N, C-alpha and C positions, 0 to 999 in steps of 0.2 A: 297332166297332173296323173297321179297314181289311182286316188280313191274315185274319179270320175265315175268308171263304171259302178262300183260298189257304192254308193251314196246313192244311184237313180235303182238301182234292183235294191236296197236293204228298205226293212220300216224305217221310215224317217219322221223327225219332227223338227221343222224349221222354227227358229226366231227365238227371240229372248222367252220371253213369257212360257213356250213350250218345255223349249231344252232345262228349263229351270225348273219345272216343274215335272218333268222323267227322272232327271238327276235327283229332288227332292226323295221322290218313289220308290229310286233304289231300281229303277227299268233302263237306265241310259249301260249300254256296253260300253261305246265310245263318242266323246262328245269333238267338235271343232270349231272352231273360232279363228275367224279372221282376224288376220293381227289389225287393219284399219279401222278396227272396230271401236266405238267408243271405248277408253280405259279403262271406266268406270265402271260398265259391264266385263268388258275381257277379267276384269282382278275380282271380280261377285263369282263368275263362271268358273272360272280357274281354284279358286281358293271351296268353293262349294264341291268342286269334283274332285279336289285332293280328300277334302272330308269323308267322300263318299268310294272315295279308291276309283274312277273313272277317271281312264285314259283320254288324255288333253292332245290334239292333231291342231298345231296351228297352219292355218290356210293364210298366202299372201293377199288378197283381197275380200272383201266382200263380193263384188262380184263374181268371181273365178269361186266362189263357195258357192252360189245361188249356181251358178250354170252347173259345177258340180250335183248340185241337188235336181237339177230337170226345170228347174224355174229362171225365169227370163228377167227378175230383178235381183240385188245381192241381198245377202243373208249375215247379218254378224254371226252368228254361232247356227248348230245344227246338230239335232241328237243319234244317234241310232239306237233304237228302241231293243232288247234284249228279247229274242223270240220267246 
């Protein structure tokens, strides 16, 4: 994955609630969404990102997204916070 190092170095909010809050506040630079996350959550965050003009990047699995964020468990989504 090309984003492994970038997510660990960037200021990232991990998880559904935190990611949605950051997008709603207009503080998200980019959002990563796991393709195997709950379809309802995926569609909700993608629609929210489209409303706020935030770039969405799909990641193959929740496990890989969690690993890219530097945590030992899977993550459905994560947001890179604007500096």
